[in-house]
GUGU-350923 format. One record per residue (C-alpha): residue number from 0; residue in one letter; x, y, z. Coordinates in steps of 0.2 Angstrom, whole numbers, plus 5000, padded with zeros to 4 digits. Example, Ala and Ser with C-alpha at 12.3 -4.5 7.8 and 13.67 -1.06 7.14 Angstrom:
<rs>
   i aa east north   up
   0  a 5062  4978 5039
   1  s 5068  4995 5036
</rs>
This chain:
<rs>
   i aa east north   up
   0  m 4896  5063 5046
   1  k 4885  5050 5054
   2  k 4890  5043 5071
   3  i 4901  5028 5071
   4  y 4897  5013 5081
   5  n 4912  5009 5091
   6  i 4909  4991 5096
   7  v 4923  4985 5085
   8  l 4931  5001 5081
   9  t 4942  5001 5096
  10  v 4947  4983 5096
  11  i 4965  4980 5101
  12  l 4975  4965 5094
  13  l 4988  4956 5104
  14  c 4990  4968 5118
  15  g 4994  4958 5133
  16  c 4981  4945 5128
  17  d 4980  4926 5129
  18  s 4975  4922 5112
  19  f 4982  4924 5094
  20  l 4967  4936 5090
  21  d 4962  4943 5106
  22  v 4951  4956 5099
  23  t 4941  4962 5113
  24  p 4927  4974 5108
  25  k 4925  4989 5119
  26  g 4911  5002 5118
  27  k 4893  5005 5123
  28  l 4884  5004 5107
  29  i 4880  4987 5099
  30  p 4876  4987 5081
  31  s 4858  4980 5078
  32  k 4853  4987 5061
  33  v 4860  4986 5044
  34  q 4863  5005 5045
  35  d 4874  5002 5060
  36  f 4885  4990 5050
  37  d 4885  5002 5035
  38  e 4891  5016 5047
  39  l 4904  5004 5053
  40  m 4911  5001 5036
  41  g 4912  5020 5034
  42  d 4924  5022 5048
  43  p 4940  5031 5042
  44  l 4950  5018 5051
  45  n 4946  5005 5038
  46  a 4955  5016 5025
  47  g 4970  5020 5035
  48  n 4976  5005 5045
  49  a 4990  5000 5033
  50  y 5006  5003 5044
  51  s 5019  5011 5033
  52  l 5035  5002 5039
  53  m 5039  4995 5022
  54  e 5043  5012 5015
  55  l 5059  5011 5025
  56  c 5064  4994 5018
  57  s 5063  5001 5000
  58  d 5077  5008 4989
  59  n 5068  5025 4989
  60  v 5075  5032 5005
  61  i 5091  5034 5016
  62  i 5093  5039 5034
  63  q 5108  5047 5039
  64  d 5119  5041 5054
  65  d 5114  5055 5066
  66  y 5096  5051 5064
  67  l 5098  5032 5063
  68  t 5107  5032 5080
  69  n 5090  5037 5088
  70  y 5081  5024 5078
  71  m 5091  5008 5078
  72  l 5082  5001 5093
  73  s 5065  5004 5086
  74  d 5055  4995 5073
  75  n 5059  5010 5061
  76  g 5078  5007 5062
  77  k 5077  4988 5062
  78  a 5066  4988 5046
  79  y 5077  5000 5038
  80  t 5092  4988 5041
  81  w 5081  4973 5037
  82  q 5086  4965 5054
  83  e 5081  4947 5060
  84  e 5068  4954 5072
  85  f 5059  4971 5071
  86  y 5051  4970 5088
  87  r 5056  4965 5106
  88  a 5047  4951 5114
  89  e 5035  4963 5123
  90  e 5031  4974 5108
  91  d 5016  4974 5097
  92  d 5018  4972 5078
  93  m 5008  4987 5071
  94  t 5008  4980 5053
  95  w 5000  4964 5058
  96  n 4989  4971 5072
  97  g 4982  4985 5062
  98  a 4977  4975 5047
  99  y 4969  4961 5057
 100  e 4959  4974 5067
 101  i 4951  4978 5051
 102  i 4949  4960 5045
 103  y 4940  4956 5062
 104  t 4928  4971 5059
 105  c 4925  4964 5041
 106  n 4922  4947 5047
 107  l 4910  4953 5060
 108  v 4900  4962 5047
 109  l 4899  4947 5035
 110  r 4893  4936 5049
 111  e 4880  4948 5056
 112  v 4872  4957 5041
 113  p 4864  4942 5033
 114  g 4853  4939 5048
 115  m 4848  4957 5051
 116  n 4829  4959 5050
 117  d 4829  4976 5043
 118  g 4836  4983 5027
 119  s 4833  4977 5009
 120  d 4843  4963 5001
 121  a 4852  4976 4990
 122  y 4857  4987 5005
 123  k 4864  4971 5014
 124  a 4873  4966 4999
 125  q 4881  4984 4998
 126  v 4887  4983 5016
 127  m 4894  4966 5014
 128  a 4903  4970 4998
 129  e 4912  4984 5007
 130  a 4917  4972 5020
 131  k 4924  4960 5007
 132  v 4934  4973 4998
 133  n 4942  4980 5014
 134  r 4946  4962 5019
 135  a 4954  4959 5002
 136  f 4964  4975 5003
 137  y 4971  4970 5020
 138  y 4975  4952 5016
 139  w 4984  4958 5000
 140  f 4994  4970 5012
 141  l 4998  4957 5024
 142  h 5003  4944 5011
 143  s 5014  4957 5003
 144  c 5023  4960 5019
 145  y 5025  4943 5026
 146  a 5025  4931 5012
 147  p 5037  4928 4998
 148  a 5034  4934 4981
 149  y 5019  4925 4973
 150  d 5025  4910 4963
 151  p 5011  4899 4956
 152  e 5023  4884 4956
 153  t 5027  4885 4974
 154  a 5011  4894 4981
 155  s 5004  4878 4988
 156  v 5019  4877 5000
 157  d 5024  4895 5003
 158  l 5018  4901 5019
 159  s 5008  4917 5019
 160  v 4998  4924 5034
 161  p 4984  4916 5045
 162  l 4967  4916 5035
 163  v 4954  4921 5047
 164  l 4936  4922 5040
 165  e 4926  4922 5056
 166  p 4926  4935 5070
 167  d 4933  4921 5082
 168  l 4942  4929 5097
 169  e 4949  4912 5102
 170  a 4956  4906 5086
 171  k 4973  4897 5086
 172  v 4976  4897 5068
 173  s 4991  4893 5058
 174  r 4998  4902 5043
 175  a 4989  4898 5027
 176  t 4999  4894 5011
 177  s 5000  4908 4998
 178  d 4988  4899 4986
 179  k 4974  4899 4999
 180  v 4977  4918 5004
 181  v 4978  4923 4986
 182  a 4962  4913 4981
 183  q 4953  4921 4995
 184  i 4958  4939 4990
 185  l 4952  4936 4972
 186  e 4936  4928 4979
 187  d 4932  4943 4989
 188  l 4933  4954 4974
 189  k 4923  4943 4963
 190  d 4906  4948 4958
 191  v 4904  4962 4971
 192  a 4907  4978 4960
 193  m 4888  4979 4955
 194  d 4883  4978 4974
 195  l 4892  4995 4977
 196  p 4886  5012 4972
 197  e 4894  5022 4958
 198  t 4896  5036 4970
 199  c 4897  5036 4989
 200  a 4892  5048 5003
 201  s 4910  5050 5009
 202  e 4928  5045 5003
 203  y 4928  5032 5017
 204  h 4915  5021 5009
 205  i 4920  5011 4994
 206  p 4913  5015 4977
 207  r 4911  5002 4962
 208  v 4926  5008 4953
 209  a 4937  5004 4968
 210  v 4934  4985 4965
 211  y 4941  4986 4948
 212  g 4956  4997 4954
 213  l 4960  4985 4968
 214  a 4958  4970 4957
 215  a 4970  4977 4944
 216  r 4983  4980 4958
 217  v 4982  4962 4966
 218  n 4981  4953 4949
 219  l 4997  4963 4944
 220  f 5006  4957 4960
 221  f 5000  4939 4957
 222  g 5006  4939 4939
 223  n 4989  4938 4932
 224  y 4993  4951 4918
 225  d 4978  4948 4907
 226  a 4966  4951 4922
 227  a 4976  4966 4928
 228  l 4974  4974 4911
 229  e 4956  4971 4910
 230  n 4952  4978 4927
 231  a 4964  4993 4925
 232  e 4955  4997 4909
 233  e 4938  4995 4917
 234  a 4943  5007 4931
 235  l 4949  5020 4918
 236  k 4932  5019 4910
 237  w 4925  5025 4927
 238  n 4939  5038 4930
 239  s 4953  5044 4919
 240  e 4955  5061 4926
 241  l 4973  5067 4929
 242  l 4980  5082 4939
 243  d 4991  5093 4928
 244  y 5007  5097 4939
 245  n 5010  5112 4927
 246  m 4996  5120 4937
 247  f 5005  5118 4953
 248  s 5016  5131 4962
 249  f 5024  5133 4979
 250  y 5015  5145 4991
 251  d 5033  5152 4994
 252  e 5047  5148 4982
 253  n 5060  5151 4995
 254  n 5052  5139 5007
 255  p 5044  5124 4999
 256  y 5039  5117 5016
 257  e 5025  5129 5016
 258  g 5016  5118 5003
 259  v 5009  5117 4985
 260  d 4995  5128 4978
 261  n 4982  5119 4968
 262  r 4987  5101 4974
 263  p 4972  5093 4983
 264  l 4973  5082 4998
 265  p 4974  5064 4993
 266  e 4956  5061 5000
 267  y 4949  5074 4988
 268  s 4960  5071 4973
 269  p 4951  5069 4957
 270  e 4963  5055 4953
 271  m 4957  5044 4967
 272  i 4949  5027 4963
 273  m 4950  5020 4980
 274  y 4954  5030 4995
 275  r 4968  5023 5007
 276  s 4980  5032 5019
 277  a 4994  5026 5029
 278  a 4993  5022 5048
 279  n 5010  5031 5051
 280  s 5011  5045 5039
 281  s 5026  5054 5047
 282  i 5037  5039 5045
 283  l 5048  5048 5032
 284  g 5051  5063 5043
 285  s 5070  5059 5045
 286  s 5073  5051 5028
 287  l 5081  5058 5013
 288  m 5079  5054 4994
 289  s 5090  5039 4990
 290  p 5104  5041 4977
 291  e 5095  5026 4968
 292  l 5079  5036 4967
 293  l 5087  5052 4962
 294  k 5095  5044 4947
 295  v 5078  5040 4939
 296  f 5072  5058 4939
 297  d 5075  5072 4927
 298  t 5077  5085 4940
 299  e 5076  5099 4928
 300  a 5060  5094 4919
 301  d 5050  5082 4930
 302  l 5038  5091 4941
 303  r 5036  5076 4953
 304  y 5054  5080 4958
 305  k 5051  5099 4959
 306  f 5036  5097 4970
 307  n 5040  5082 4981
 308  f 5059  5084 4985
 309  t 5070  5099 4989
 310  t 5088  5104 4992
 311  i 5082  5119 5002
 312  g 5082  5118 5021
 313  w 5069  5124 5033
 314  d 5078  5141 5035
 315  g 5077  5144 5016
 316  k 5095  5141 5013
 317  p 5103  5127 5003
 318  s 5103  5111 5014
 319  k 5119  5103 5019
 320  d 5111  5086 5017
 321  p 5119  5075 5004
 322  y 5103  5071 4995
 323  p 5086  5080 4993
 324  a 5074  5080 5008
 325  i 5056  5073 5005
 326  l 5042  5085 5004
 327  q 5029  5072 4999
 328  d 5017  5065 5011
 329  l 5012  5046 5010
 330  d 4998  5044 4998
 331  y 4991  5026 4998
 332  n 4977  5030 4986
 333  i 4973  5018 4972
 334  g 4972  5030 4958
 335  v 4971  5034 4940
 336  p 4990  5035 4938
 337  e 4992  5018 4945
 338  m 4979  5011 4933
 339  m 4988  5019 4918
 340  l 5004  5011 4924
 341  i 4997  4994 4927
 342  k 4989  4995 4909
 343  a 5006  5001 4902
 344  e 5016  4986 4911
 345  c 5004  4973 4905
 346  l 5005  4980 4887
 347  a 5024  4981 4888
 348  r 5024  4963 4894
 349  k 5016  4959 4877
 350  n 5028  4970 4868
 351  d 5014  4982 4863
 352  q 5019  4999 4859
 353  g 5003  5006 4866
 354  a 5012  5006 4883
 355  l 5022  5021 4877
 356  e 5006  5030 4872
 357  v 4999  5027 4890
 358  l 5015  5033 4898
 359  n 5016  5049 4887
 360  a 4998  5053 4892
 361  l 5003  5052 4910
 362  r 5020  5062 4908
 363  k 5011  5076 4899
 364  n 5004  5080 4916
 365  r 5020  5078 4925
 366  i 5033  5086 4915
 367  a 5036  5104 4913
 368  a 5027  5109 4897
 369  d 5041  5119 4890
 370  k 5053  5103 4892
 371  y 5041  5089 4887
 372  s 5044  5077 4873
 373  d 5037  5060 4869
 374  l 5047  5045 4875
 375  p 5057  5037 4861
 376  q 5051  5021 4853
 377  v 5059  5006 4862
 378  s 5054  4987 4862
 379  g 5056  4971 4871
 380  d 5065  4972 4888
 381  k 5069  4990 4886
 382  l 5050  4994 4884
 383  l 5046  4986 4901
 384  e 5061  4994 4909
 385  v 5055  5011 4904
 386  v 5037  5007 4911
 387  l 5045  5001 4927
 388  e 5055  5017 4929
 389  e 5040  5028 4927
 390  r 5031  5017 4940
 391  q 5044  5020 4952
 392  r 5044  5039 4949
 393  e 5025  5041 4949
 394  l 5021  5029 4964
 395  v 5036  5034 4974
 396  f 5028  5034 4991
 397  n 5012  5025 4987
 398  g 5015  5010 4997
 399  v 5020  4998 4983
 400  r 5039  5001 4980
 401  f 5046  4987 4992
 402  f 5033  4975 4986
 403  d 5038  4979 4968
 404  m 5056  4976 4972
 405  k 5051  4959 4979
 406  r 5040  4953 4964
 407  l 5053  4960 4951
 408  a 5067  4952 4960
 409  k 5058  4935 4959
 410  e 5057  4938 4940
 411  g 5076  4942 4939
 412  i 5072  4960 4934
 413  y 5077  4969 4950
 414  t 5095  4963 4953
 415  r 5101  4976 4964
 416  t 5109  4972 4981
 417  l 5106  4986 4994
 418  t 5118  4989 5008
 419  r 5116  5000 5023
 420  q 5130  5004 5035
 421  f 5128  5008 5053
 422  g 5144  5009 5064
 423  e 5155  4994 5060
 424  t 5140  4984 5054
 425  t 5135  4982 5035
 426  y 5117  4977 5032
 427  t 5112  4970 5015
 428  l 5096  4965 5005
 429  e 5100  4954 4991
 430  p 5088  4949 4977
 431  n 5076  4935 4983
 432  s 5083  4937 5001
 433  n 5072  4930 5015
 434  r 5073  4948 5022
 435  y 5060  4953 5009
 436  m 5048  4945 5021
 437  f 5044  4954 5037
 438  p 5048  4944 5053
 439  i 5033  4938 5063
 440  a 5034  4947 5080
 441  a 5040  4936 5095
 442  k 5024  4942 5104
 443  i 5013  4934 5091
 444  r 5023  4918 5090
 445  l 5022  4917 5109
 446  l 5003  4919 5110
 447  n 5001  4906 5096
 448  n 5014  4893 5094
 449  n 5005  4887 5078
 450  i 5013  4902 5069
 451  v 5030  4899 5063
 452  q 5043  4912 5060
 453  n 5049  4917 5043
 454  p 5066  4910 5038
 455  r 5079  4924 5040
</rs>
């Protein structure tokens, strides 16, 4: 791999600094050519700075009391119980900082590349397109964490996150409204696909198909179902390859923790459309599969259950835990299965039976061959329900479940109230609760009093 220029790769946000975005570049090499900025965009950090705290907020996991005792004073325990604050006054918010670090890099690229004296116009456009796609991804991520579920009727007053489009270290910006953040995300993805190559030198760069994949995702979350369907179908024209879980096997049937044969790492998966990884991939190490998640699996036939969860302990004996342990690593790729599920959801919302055909094509590669049968014909609300259950199973630790809960609660589809008990205290997450929005850390608010806290 080419050397990576570290002028902005080692930037640190909000670490004992004096300004809201105190991003102090540290390093010896100053990018001076378009190629330097191209290599900057190929840094693995760009694909892997989404902090995975939202996994603990979702209904996919539970943490037992003996583990939770050790976590209750950390961001993990506080997020798991949807508390008023996730961080103490002196602590950094890794969700916020990690995303804005990449946004700063992207803003720098977009400011500097047009004025470079070397490189063709096409090469400059490619590098800038990567910066726009990465910026769009991280603004979608930040918006999903800190803003309410998108509603076009209230988007002009709903607060999202600061919209920073210049690499200004002294910016004292306020939170932008949701309509402006969403408009910028969509603008960044507009008309950039053809500036990107069909294939890239490494998975850390962004290929053309990734624009369609990300556009399908964000449009789904913003309720633009026709656009989501169009983009998902376009992405599937480029890549429709699925892994067949019937080809998987455990290296050691008596110790599933040894791993799964024939399952590629996410960065090398043929299903990948846009490579993304989690900033804290070990966050589920002390979690178990929730009873809510267990209910949606056919544990006898679904190979996603077989290869991603286990009731066997590390010693090879039946576990004493009340629910299955999690074998699956976090996989934040935007991939073929997600495109199929977006297509199916958009069709289901039109009451189009083609949604079931899409689901069956996916399930044939996920259900044991000797137990497979097509889904029964359903329509109306039941059709959408079937699609959404399949989405939860397939994208279980793909970084979207908590955000799905939020958008579906806004629609009145997700109506479950979650409760978690620790000691004598019961914590709840009700549909449309303000606790679906992350709190903005005290340190951020202290550094910039223009930023207001989310209602709790």
